[in-house]
N, C-alpha and C positions, 0 to 999 in steps of 0.2 A: 881741900884751900876754901880758906873761905875769903869773897872778894873785897877788896884795897875799901876802907871807909875814908872819903875828903876828912880834913881838920878842921876843913872851912868850906861850906858852902861858896858854889862858883855863881856868879850874878847871871842871872836869867839874860842877860843883856850879848856877854859873853859865849850864853847855848847857842840862843837865838845868833849872832853872825856869823856860827860855826856853819850851822843849822846851812843858814845862804849863804855861802862859799859854796858850800856843798852843793845845794840848788842847781848854781850857775855854769862849776865846774861841767854838772850832769845837763844841765840845757842846751848850753855853747860846749858840749861832746868833745871838750876841753883833759885833759892826764896830768894829775893830781902833783906829779911830776915835775910838767912840764912850768904847771903856775907856782909851782914851789923854786923854780930851778927863775920865771921871771922878777919871781918879788926875792929874791936874791937870800932866800932862805934853807935850811934843811926839808928836804920829804918828810918825814919824820913830826916835826913837830908843828909841818902841816896837818900833816894826819892827829894826829896828839890835840892841832884847833881845832880844826872839825869837830870832833866826840869828845869834845868839852872836857878834855884831861888836864890841858894846860893852858894858864890864863894868859892873857894874849897881852897885861901890861908887866909882865915876863921879858913881852921881847923884846928886845935892843936892835935901835934903827939906828 
């Protein structure tokens, strides 16, 4: 099976933000599900943001 290819590239800033979120979670020994709960968002969406598979622009505040 072939890996999915994005129709448009993600902005580098979005990828860096996702990496920074992951770094903070690890530094502070947080759990991803707790961070997602505190941010009032779905755990799977937070994981997608961290992996750079979902744009932050699509998140509804």
